[in-house]
VOFI-492487 format. One line per field, with one value per residue: residue in three letters; x, y, z of N, C-alpha, C, O, CB in turn. Coordinates in steps of 0.2 Angstrom, whole numbers. Each point is the difference from the previous one (the first is absolute). Glycine has a CB too. Layout:
residues N
resn = (Ala:...)
n.xx = (X:...)
n.yy = (Y:...)
n.zz = (Z:...)
ca.xx = (X:...)
ca.yy = (Y:...)
ca.zz = (Z:...)
c.xx = (X:...)
c.yy = (Y:...)
c.zz = (Z:...)
o.xx = (X:...)
o.yy = (Y:...)
o.zz = (Z:...)
cb.xx = (X:...)
cb.yy = (Y:...)
cb.zz = (Z:...)
This chain:
residues 259
resn = (Met:Asp:Met:Gly:Ile:Ala:Gly:Arg:Thr:Ala:Leu:Val:Cys:Ala:Ala:Ser:Lys:Gly:Leu:Gly:Arg:Gly:Cys:Ala:Glu:Ala:Leu:Ala:Ala:Glu:Gly:Val:Asn:Leu:Thr:Ile:Val:Ala:Arg:Thr:Ala:Gln:Thr:Leu:Glu:Glu:Cys:Ala:Ala:Gln:Ile:Arg:Ala:Lys:Thr:Gly:Val:Glu:Val:Arg:Thr:Leu:Ala:Cys:Asp:Ile:Thr:Thr:Pro:Glu:Gly:Arg:Ala:Thr:Ala:Leu:Ala:Ala:Cys:Pro:Gln:Pro:Asp:Ile:Leu:Val:Asn:Asn:Ala:Gly:Gly:Pro:Pro:Pro:Gly:Asp:Phe:Arg:Glu:Phe:Ser:Arg:Asp:Asp:Trp:Ile:Arg:Ala:Leu:Asp:Ala:Asn:Met:Leu:Thr:Pro:Ile:Glu:Leu:Ile:Arg:Ala:Thr:Leu:Asp:Gly:Met:Ile:Ala:Arg:Gly:Phe:Gly:Arg:Ile:Val:Asn:Ile:Thr:Ser:Ser:Ser:Val:Lys:Ala:Pro:Ile:Asp:Val:Leu:Gly:Leu:Ser:Asn:Gly:Ala:Arg:Ser:Gly:Leu:Thr:Gly:Phe:Val:Ala:Gly:Ile:Ala:Arg:Lys:Val:Ala:Ala:Thr:Gly:Val:Thr:Ile:Asn:Asn:Leu:Leu:Pro:Gly:Ser:Phe:Glu:Thr:Asp:Arg:Val:Val:Gly:Thr:Leu:Ala:Ala:Gln:Ala:Lys:Ala:Gln:Asn:Ile:Pro:Val:Glu:Glu:Ala:Arg:Arg:Arg:Arg:Leu:Ser:Gly:Ile:Pro:Ala:Gly:Arg:Phe:Gly:Thr:Pro:Asp:Glu:Phe:Gly:Arg:Ala:Cys:Ala:Phe:Leu:Cys:Ser:Val:His:Ala:Gly:Tyr:Ile:Thr:Gly:Gln:Asn:Trp:Leu:Ile:Asp:Gly:Gly:Thr:Tyr:Pro:Gly:Thr:Tyr)
n.xx = (-62:-12:11:-17:4:-11:-4:16:3:14:2:10:13:10:-12:13:6:-2:-10:-8:-4:-4:-15:-7:-1:-8:-11:-2:-3:-15:-9:12:-8:17:-4:16:7:15:6:-2:-13:8:-5:-13:-1:9:-12:-13:0:2:-16:-10:7:0:-16:-8:8:-6:16:-8:15:2:12:2:17:-13:10:-11:-10:2:0:-13:-9:1:-9:-13:-4:0:-6:-10:-1:14:-8:16:10:12:6:13:9:13:7:7:11:2:8:12:-14:11:-8:-15:1:-7:-4:3:-15:-10:2:-1:-13:-7:2:-7:-9:-9:-6:-6:-8:-7:-6:-6:-6:-10:-6:-6:-11:-2:3:-10:-13:1:-1:16:15:12:9:12:11:9:8:9:-2:1:-12:8:13:3:2:13:-9:-17:4:-12:-4:4:-5:-13:-3:2:-10:-11:4:-3:-14:-3:3:-11:-6:-3:-6:-11:-9:-3:-16:4:0:19:11:10:8:13:0:12:0:11:6:-14:9:1:10:3:10:8:3:7:11:7:3:7:10:3:1:10:11:-10:0:-15:2:5:-14:-5:10:-5:-16:1:8:-13:-11:1:-4:19:-8:4:-14:-1:-7:-7:4:-6:-13:-7:1:-13:-11:-1:-1:-15:-7:-15:14:4:-16:11:10:-4:16:10:13:-4:18:-3:17:-1:-5:6:-8:10:-14:-5:-8)
n.yy = (74:1:-12:-2:2:12:-9:-10:-4:0:-11:11:-14:11:15:10:1:-2:-1:2:14:1:-8:8:14:-10:-3:15:4:-9:6:-10:4:-1:-11:9:-15:8:-7:13:1:9:-4:2:15:4:-6:5:15:-2:-10:10:13:-5:-6:7:-20:-5:4:-11:3:-18:6:-17:-5:1:-13:-6:-9:12:5:-8:3:15:0:-8:8:12:-7:-14:7:6:5:-4:-14:13:-19:8:-8:11:-5:-8:8:4:-12:-6:-9:-1:5:-9:-9:-11:18:5:-10:5:17:-4:-6:9:13:-7:-12:1:14:-3:-12:8:12:-10:-8:13:4:-14:0:13:2:-10:9:11:-10:7:-9:10:-12:10:-14:14:-15:6:5:-15:-7:6:-3:-14:16:-8:6:-8:-16:4:5:-13:-7:9:5:-15:-4:11:-5:-15:6:10:-8:-7:11:7:-12:-3:15:0:-2:11:15:-5:10:-11:14:-2:16:-7:14:1:4:4:12:-16:-1:-8:11:0:-14:-2:14:-8:-15:6:6:-12:-6:11:2:11:13:-8:9:-11:-6:13:-1:-16:2:15:-6:-8:14:-2:8:4:-9:-11:-3:13:-11:9:-11:-10:4:0:-16:-2:8:-7:-12:6:0:-4:0:-16:-6:-2:0:-14:-1:16:-1:20:-3:15:-3:16:-13:-14:-11:-1:-8:3:-4)
n.zz = (-65:10:6:0:16:5:13:0:13:-7:13:-4:4:6:0:8:-15:-16:-8:13:-5:-13:1:8:-10:-13:9:4:-14:-1:16:8:13:2:9:-1:6:6:10:3:9:-8:-14:3:1:-14:-13:4:-2:-16:-6:7:-9:-16:0:12:4:12:3:14:7:-1:13:-9:-2:-16:6:13:-6:5:-12:-7:13:-1:-13:4:10:-12:-11:3:-13:-4:-11:-1:3:-2:3:6:11:0:-13:9:6:-15:4:-9:-5:12:9:-5:15:-7:9:-15:-6:10:-2:-18:3:11:-12:-15:0:14:-3:-14:6:12:-10:-12:11:4:-15:-11:6:3:-12:-2:10:-10:-15:6:6:-3:4:-4:4:5:-10:-4:-18:8:-8:-11:3:11:5:-1:14:-1:2:8:-11:-12:9:3:-15:-5:14:-5:-15:2:8:-10:-12:7:6:-17:-6:15:-2:-16:4:15:-7:3:-11:6:-6:6:3:-8:12:-12:9:10:6:11:12:-13:-4:15:1:-15:0:9:-7:-12:10:7:-15:-6:15:-2:9:2:-12:-9:3:-8:-10:-1:3:-8:-10:2:-2:-16:12:0:17:11:-10:8:9:-13:-9:11:0:-14:-2:13:-6:-14:10:7:-15:1:-10:8:-3:-9:13:6:1:3:6:-1:-3:10:-11:-7:-11:12:-10:-9:0:-13:15)
ca.xx = (-5:-4:3:-6:1:-1:-5:3:5:7:6:6:4:5:-1:2:6:3:-6:-6:-1:-1:-6:-5:-3:-3:-7:-4:-1:-5:-7:0:1:7:4:7:2:6:4:1:-7:1:1:-8:-6:3:-2:-7:-1:2:-4:-6:-1:0:-5:-8:-1:1:5:1:8:1:7:0:5:-4:3:-1:-8:-4:-1:-6:-5:0:-2:-8:-6:-2:-2:-2:-1:2:-1:7:5:7:4:6:4:7:3:5:8:4:5:2:-5:4:-1:-6:-3:-6:-5:0:-4:-7:-4:0:-7:-5:-2:-1:-5:-5:-6:-4:-4:-5:-5:-5:-4:-5:-4:-3:-8:-5:1:-3:-7:-2:1:5:6:6:5:5:7:6:6:7:4:4:-3:2:7:3:5:5:1:-6:-2:-7:-7:-2:-3:-7:-4:-3:-4:-7:-3:-3:-6:-6:-2:-6:-7:-3:-5:-5:-5:0:-8:-3:-1:6:6:7:6:6:4:9:4:7:3:-4:3:-2:4:3:5:6:1:3:5:4:3:3:7:5:2:4:5:-1:-4:-6:-1:2:-6:-6:1:0:-7:-3:1:-3:-8:-2:-5:6:-2:-5:-8:-3:-5:-7:0:-1:-7:-4:0:-4:-6:-4:0:-7:-5:-5:2:5:-2:3:8:1:5:5:6:1:7:0:7:3:3:6:1:2:-3:-6:-6)
ca.yy = (-5:-2:-6:-3:-3:4:-4:-6:0:-4:-2:2:-2:4:4:6:4:-2:-2:-1:6:2:-3:2:7:-1:-3:6:4:-2:0:-7:0:-4:-3:0:-3:1:-2:7:5:7:0:-2:5:7:-2:-1:8:5:-2:4:6:1:-3:0:-6:-4:-5:-5:0:-7:0:-8:-3:-4:-5:-5:-2:7:6:-1:0:7:5:-4:1:7:0:-8:0:5:-1:2:-3:2:-2:2:-1:0:-6:-3:4:-3:-4:-5:-6:-4:2:0:-5:-3:5:7:-2:0:6:3:-3:2:7:1:-5:-3:5:2:-6:-1:5:-1:-6:2:5:-2:-2:6:3:-3:1:8:2:4:-1:3:-1:3:-3:4:-4:4:0:-5:-7:1:0:-1:4:-6:1:-1:-7:0:2:-4:-7:0:4:-4:-5:4:1:-6:-2:4:-3:-5:2:6:-2:-3:5:5:2:2:7:1:0:-1:1:2:6:-2:5:2:4:6:4:-2:-2:-7:2:1:-6:-5:4:0:-6:-1:3:-4:-7:2:4:7:4:0:3:-2:-5:4:2:-5:-3:4:-2:-6:1:6:6:5:3:-5:2:3:-3:2:-3:-7:0:1:-6:-3:1:-3:-6:0:3:-4:-1:-6:-8:-5:-3:-5:-6:2:1:7:2:9:1:5:-1:-4:-6:1:-5:3:-3)
ca.zz = (0:6:1:1:7:5:6:2:6:-1:4:-2:5:1:-3:3:-4:-7:-5:5:1:-5:-2:5:-2:-7:1:3:-3:-5:4:4:8:1:6:-1:4:1:6:5:1:-1:-8:-3:2:-2:-6:1:0:-5:-4:2:-1:-6:-5:5:0:7:-1:5:1:3:1:1:-4:-4:-1:6:1:4:-3:-5:4:2:-6:-2:6:-3:-7:-3:-7:-5:-6:-2:5:-2:3:0:5:-1:-1:4:-1:-6:3:-3:2:5:8:3:4:-2:3:-4:-5:2:1:-7:-1:3:-1:-7:-3:5:2:-7:-2:5:0:-5:2:4:-2:-7:0:-1:-8:-6:2:-1:-7:-3:4:-3:4:-3:3:-1:0:0:-6:0:-3:-7:-1:8:4:3:6:3:0:3:-2:-6:0:4:-4:-6:2:0:-6:-2:2:-3:-7:0:4:-3:-7:3:1:-5:-2:6:1:5:-4:5:-4:4:-2:1:0:-1:5:2:6:6:6:-4:-5:4:4:-4:-1:6:-1:-7:1:5:-3:-6:2:-3:5:-1:-5:-6:-2:-3:-7:-4:-2:-5:-8:-4:-2:-6:1:2:7:5:0:7:3:-3:-7:2:3:-5:-5:4:0:-6:-1:6:-4:-4:-7:0:0:-5:1:7:-2:-3:4:-3:1:1:1:-5:-6:1:-4:-8:-4:-4:3)
c.xx = (-3:2:-7:-1:-1:-6:3:4:5:4:5:7:8:0:2:5:2:-5:-6:-5:-5:-8:-6:-2:-3:-7:-6:-2:-7:-7:0:1:6:1:8:3:9:4:2:-5:1:-2:-7:-4:1:-3:-7:-3:1:-5:-8:0:0:-6:-7:-3:0:6:0:9:1:8:2:5:-5:3:-1:-7:-4:-1:-6:-7:-3:-4:-8:-5:-1:-2:0:-1:2:-1:6:4:7:6:9:4:9:4:6:7:3:6:3:-5:4:-1:-7:-1:-6:-5:0:-6:-8:-4:-1:-7:-6:-2:-2:-2:-6:-5:-3:-6:-6:-6:-5:-6:-7:-5:-3:-7:-5:0:-4:-8:-3:1:5:6:7:5:7:7:6:7:5:2:4:-2:0:7:4:6:5:-1:-7:-3:-6:-6:-1:-4:-8:-5:-2:-5:-7:-2:-2:-7:-5:-2:-5:-5:-4:-4:-6:-7:-2:-7:-4:-1:7:7:6:5:6:3:7:2:7:3:-5:3:-4:5:3:6:7:3:4:6:7:4:3:7:4:1:5:7:1:-3:-7:-2:2:-5:-6:1:0:-7:-4:1:-3:-7:-1:-3:6:-2:-3:-7:-1:-6:-7:-2:-2:-9:-7:-1:-5:-8:-4:-1:-7:-6:-6:2:5:-3:2:7:0:5:6:5:3:7:-1:8:5:2:7:-1:1:-3:-5:-7:0)
c.yy = (-3:-7:-4:-5:3:-3:-7:-1:-4:-1:1:-2:4:7:9:5:-5:-2:-2:6:3:-3:2:8:0:-2:5:5:-1:-2:-6:2:-5:-2:-2:-3:1:-1:6:5:6:2:0:6:6:-1:0:8:4:-3:3:8:2:-3:-1:-8:-2:-3:-2:-3:-8:0:-8:-3:-5:-8:-6:-2:4:6:-1:0:7:5:-3:1:8:1:-7:0:5:-1:0:-3:1:-5:1:0:0:-5:-1:4:-3:-4:-6:-6:-5:1:0:-7:-3:5:6:-3:0:6:4:-2:2:7:0:-5:-2:6:3:-5:0:7:-1:-6:3:5:-1:-2:4:4:-4:0:7:0:5:-1:2:-2:0:-2:4:-6:4:-2:-7:-8:0:-2:-1:6:-3:2:-1:-7:-2:2:-2:-6:0:4:-5:-5:3:1:-5:-2:5:0:-5:2:6:-2:-4:5:4:1:3:8:2:-1:-1:1:3:6:-1:6:-1:3:6:3:-2:-3:-5:1:1:-6:-4:3:-1:-7:-1:2:-3:-6:2:5:6:4:-1:5:-2:-6:3:1:-6:-4:5:0:-5:2:5:6:6:3:-6:3:4:-3:3:-3:-7:-1:1:-7:-6:2:-1:-7:-3:2:-4:-1:-5:-5:-4:-1:-3:-5:3:3:8:2:8:0:5:-4:-5:-8:-1:-4:2:-2:1)
c.zz = (6:2:2:7:6:5:1:5:-2:5:-4:4:0:-5:3:-3:-6:-4:4:0:-6:-3:4:-2:-8:2:4:-4:-5:4:4:7:1:7:-2:5:0:6:5:1:-2:-8:-3:1:-3:-9:-1:0:-7:-6:1:-1:-8:-4:3:0:7:0:8:0:5:1:2:-5:-5:-2:6:-1:3:-4:-7:2:2:-6:-2:3:-3:-6:-3:-6:-4:-7:-5:5:-2:5:-2:7:-2:-3:4:0:-6:3:-5:2:5:7:3:3:-2:6:-4:-6:2:2:-7:-2:3:-3:-9:-5:4:2:-6:-1:5:0:-7:1:4:-4:-8:0:1:-6:-4:2:-3:-7:-3:7:-4:5:-3:5:-2:1:-2:-9:0:-2:-6:-2:8:1:4:7:4:0:4:-4:-8:0:3:-4:-5:4:0:-7:-4:3:-2:-8:-1:4:-4:-6:4:3:-5:-2:7:2:6:-5:6:-4:4:-2:1:0:-2:6:1:7:7:5:-4:-4:4:3:-6:-3:3:0:-5:1:5:-3:-4:3:-2:4:-3:-7:-8:-2:-2:-5:-5:-1:-4:-7:-3:1:-4:1:3:9:4:-2:6:1:-3:-6:0:2:-5:-5:5:-1:-7:-1:5:-3:-3:-8:0:0:-4:1:6:-1:-3:4:-5:2:0:1:-4:-5:2:-2:-6:-4:-4:5:7)
o.xx = (4:-2:0:-4:1:-5:-3:2:-1:1:1:1:1:4:-2:2:-2:-5:-5:-6:-5:-4:-6:-6:-4:-4:-5:-6:-4:-5:-6:5:0:-1:1:-2:3:-4:0:-2:-4:-4:-2:-3:-3:-4:-2:-5:-2:-1:-4:-6:-2:-2:-5:-6:2:1:1:3:-4:5:-2:3:-2:-4:3:-4:-5:-6:-4:-4:-6:-5:-5:-6:-6:-4:4:2:-4:-1:0:-1:2:1:3:-3:2:0:3:1:-1:1:-2:-2:-3:1:-1:1:-3:-5:-5:-5:-5:-6:-5:-5:-5:-5:-5:0:-6:-7:-6:-5:-6:-6:-6:-5:-6:-6:-5:-4:-6:-5:-4:-5:-5:-3:0:-2:0:-1:2:0:2:1:2:-3:1:3:-2:2:1:4:-2:-1:0:-6:-5:-5:-6:-5:-4:-6:-6:-4:-5:-6:-5:-4:-5:-5:-4:-6:-5:-5:-6:-6:-5:-2:-6:-3:1:0:-1:2:-1:0:3:1:3:-2:-2:3:-4:5:6:5:5:6:6:4:5:6:5:4:6:6:4:5:6:-4:-1:-3:-2:-2:-4:-4:-2:-3:-5:-4:-1:-5:1:1:0:3:-1:-2:4:-3:-5:-5:-4:-4:-5:-5:-5:-4:-7:-4:-2:-6:1:-4:2:4:-1:2:-2:1:4:-1:4:0:-2:2:6:4:4:5:-3:0:-3:-4:-5)
o.yy = (-1:-4:-6:-4:-2:-3:-4:5:-5:5:-2:4:3:1:5:5:-5:4:1:0:3:4:0:2:4:4:1:1:4:-2:-2:3:-5:4:-4:1:2:2:-1:5:2:4:4:3:5:4:3:1:5:4:2:2:5:4:-2:-1:3:-5:4:-2:-2:0:-2:3:-5:-4:-6:3:2:2:5:2:1:3:4:0:2:4:-3:-5:4:-6:-2:1:-4:2:-1:0:-1:-6:4:4:-6:0:-1:0:-2:-5:1:-5:4:0:4:3:4:1:3:3:2:1:3:1:0:-1:0:2:0:-1:0:0:-1:1:3:3:-1:1:3:0:1:5:3:-1:-1:3:-4:1:1:-2:5:-5:-4:-5:-6:-3:5:1:-2:-6:0:0:-3:-4:-1:-2:-3:-1:0:-2:-3:-1:1:-3:-2:2:0:-2:2:3:0:-3:4:6:1:2:5:-5:2:-4:2:1:-2:2:-5:-2:4:-4:3:-2:-1:-3:-2:0:-2:-4:-2:-1:-4:-3:0:-3:-5:2:3:-2:-3:-2:3:0:-3:-1:1:-2:-2:1:0:-5:6:4:6:4:-5:6:0:-3:-4:-2:-3:-3:-4:-2:-3:-5:-1:-3:-6:-2:-6:-4:-2:-5:-6:-4:3:-2:-4:2:0:2:2:0:-1:3:-2:-2:4:1:5:4:-2)
o.zz = (4:-5:-1:1:6:-2:4:3:-3:4:-5:5:-5:-4:-2:1:-1:0:-3:-1:0:-2:-3:-1:-2:-3:-1:0:-3:-2:2:1:-4:5:-4:6:-6:5:6:-4:-5:-2:-4:-5:0:-2:-5:-4:-1:-4:-5:0:-2:-5:-3:0:5:-4:5:-5:5:-4:5:-5:3:-1:0:-4:-2:0:-1:-4:0:0:-1:-3:-2:-1:-3:-3:-3:-2:-6:6:-4:6:-5:5:-5:3:4:-4:-3:6:-5:6:5:3:6:-3:-5:-2:1:0:-2:-1:-1:-2:-3:-3:-1:-7:-2:0:1:-1:-2:0:1:-2:-2:2:-2:-4:-2:-3:-4:-4:-2:-3:-5:6:-6:5:-5:6:-6:5:4:-2:-5:0:-3:-4:3:-5:5:4:6:-1:-3:0:-3:-3:-2:1:-1:-4:-2:-1:-4:-3:-2:-2:-5:-3:1:-2:-2:0:1:-1:0:5:2:-3:5:-5:5:-6:6:-5:2:5:-4:4:3:-3:1:0:-1:-1:2:-2:-3:1:0:-2:-2:2:-2:-4:0:4:-6:-5:-5:-5:-3:-4:-6:-6:-3:-4:-6:-2:0:-4:-1:3:-4:-1:5:-4:0:-1:-4:-2:0:-2:-3:-1:0:-3:1:3:-1:-3:-6:1:1:-5:5:-6:-3:6:-5:6:-5:6:0:-4:-4:-4:-3:-6:1:0:3)
cb.xx = (2:-7:12:4:7:11:-9:-3:-8:0:-7:-9:-8:2:-6:-6:8:15:13:13:15:18:14:12:14:14:12:13:18:15:-1:-1:-14:6:-13:1:-15:1:4:12:2:14:13:4:0:17:11:7:5:15:12:4:6:14:14:2:1:-12:7:-17:6:-15:3:-18:13:1:4:12:7:11:18:12:10:18:19:11:10:11:0:-6:-4:8:-11:-3:-10:-6:-14:0:-13:-2:-8:-8:4:-5:-5:14:-2:6:10:-5:7:10:7:21:15:9:10:18:12:8:15:7:16:16:13:15:16:16:15:14:18:15:13:14:10:7:14:16:8:7:-11:-8:-7:-3:-10:-8:-8:-7:-7:8:0:1:-4:-11:-3:-6:-5:10:11:6:16:11:8:13:16:11:10:14:15:7:11:16:10:8:14:12:12:14:18:17:11:13:5:7:-16:-7:-4:-6:-6:2:-11:2:-11:1:14:-13:6:-16:-13:-16:-14:-11:-16:-15:-13:-14:-13:-14:-11:-11:-14:-17:-2:4:11:3:2:14:8:0:8:16:5:4:11:14:-5:-1:-13:-1:-3:12:-9:8:12:6:13:18:12:10:19:14:12:9:17:13:9:-5:-3:4:-7:-9:8:-13:-13:-6:-2:-13:8:-15:-9:0:-9:-3:-2:9:6:12:4)
cb.yy = (-1:13:10:5:-4:13:11:-6:6:0:-5:6:-14:-12:-16:-11:10:-8:-6:-9:-4:-2:-8:-11:2:-6:-13:-2:-2:-2:8:-10:7:1:-2:9:-10:4:-7:-7:-7:-4:-11:-15:-9:-3:-10:-12:-6:-1:-13:-12:-3:-4:-3:15:-4:3:1:-1:17:-6:16:-4:6:17:14:1:-12:-5:-3:-8:-12:-6:-1:-7:-10:0:14:2:-9:7:7:9:-4:12:-6:7:-7:12:-3:-14:7:9:3:5:3:6:7:14:1:-14:-8:2:-12:-12:-1:-4:-10:-9:2:6:-4:-8:4:4:-7:-6:8:4:-7:-2:6:-7:-7:-1:0:-9:-8:1:-7:11:-8:5:-2:10:-12:15:-14:3:17:13:5:11:3:-15:10:5:7:11:1:5:12:6:-1:1:11:4:-2:7:8:-1:-3:4:3:-6:-5:4:-1:-6:-4:-8:-12:-13:-5:0:6:-5:-1:-12:9:-12:8:3:-7:-1:7:1:4:-3:7:10:3:-3:10:10:1:4:9:6:-1:-2:-11:-3:12:-1:3:3:-5:6:10:1:-6:4:3:-4:-8:-12:-13:1:16:-9:-11:13:1:12:10:3:9:15:5:3:8:11:5:6:13:8:14:10:9:7:5:2:-4:0:-15:1:-14:3:-10:4:14:10:-7:2:-11:-6:-4)
cb.zz = (-14:3:4:-14:-11:-5:-8:-13:12:-14:11:-10:4:7:-2:9:13:4:-6:8:7:2:1:10:11:-3:2:8:4:-7:-10:-10:7:-13:8:-12:5:-13:-13:1:15:13:4:10:11:12:5:11:14:9:4:9:14:8:-3:-4:-16:6:-18:4:-5:-3:-1:8:7:-4:-8:13:3:8:5:-2:3:7:-4:0:14:7:2:13:6:9:10:-12:8:-11:6:-15:10:4:-13:2:16:-14:16:-6:-18:-11:-7:-6:14:-3:10:3:-2:5:14:-2:0:15:12:10:-6:5:9:-5:-2:8:5:-5:4:8:10:1:4:14:5:0:13:14:5:-15:12:-11:12:-12:5:0:-6:17:3:8:10:5:-13:5:-5:-14:-9:-1:2:9:11:0:4:9:2:-5:9:11:4:1:11:11:2:2:12:6:-9:4:9:-3:-11:-3:-4:15:-14:12:-14:7:-3:-1:5:-16:0:-10:-12:-3:9:0:-9:2:7:0:1:5:6:-5:-1:8:4:-5:1:-14:8:18:14:8:12:12:9:9:12:13:8:5:10:-2:4:-18:-1:12:-13:3:11:5:-1:6:10:3:-3:8:9:-3:-4:6:-1:11:3:3:2:-2:-12:10:1:-14:10:-7:0:0:4:13:-2:15:9:9:6:-12:-11)
């Protein structure tokens, strides 16, 4: 299927590895020119070189921390008018909520709620003026089914979800869509860290924690960044113009609810 977005421009955050990279690669495969952001320059440049070699699209790199005002200013100076914005940032650390300080909560909110909102605010009006825009926020399955050791993530990402529910509908008639992708368990560094925290909390080996997690996934496996990225590319396509304000759960059937 031709996604109809060849020649568009995208700003993809936290794109050097994991789910962000999966999204960047899928967009590039559709002919989208990229500005990709991550904190580690070497990993970012390696990612960009591989995408260029595979797809031939323009890929600009910015090694910065998108969760800081300085990082956002740098990214927006390099890509001030993206047609596509993929918001993504590393999740806050797992742990017992009793041990989280106020500063922990502020950092979580800055990274996983306020940063996406700031980037939406900076790019939305330009999209509206051009009559086309796609904003995809990578959040978490925890906004549907909270994960006990991820209290910081549960709270911050739920706040972003509530914000998006309102603004997406306000701009729905302008050609701009805003949606959230909710990953379950994918083969990423984040899952490795979460499994380690769960193993420690339950006093079991990490291998056992992994086995238990897999046993609760009807698909019988973890997801891949590639398939996640393809879902993102579809939401960014011309075919998804009637989809907005939605929370797409991609979790191999783990969530047990009907709705």
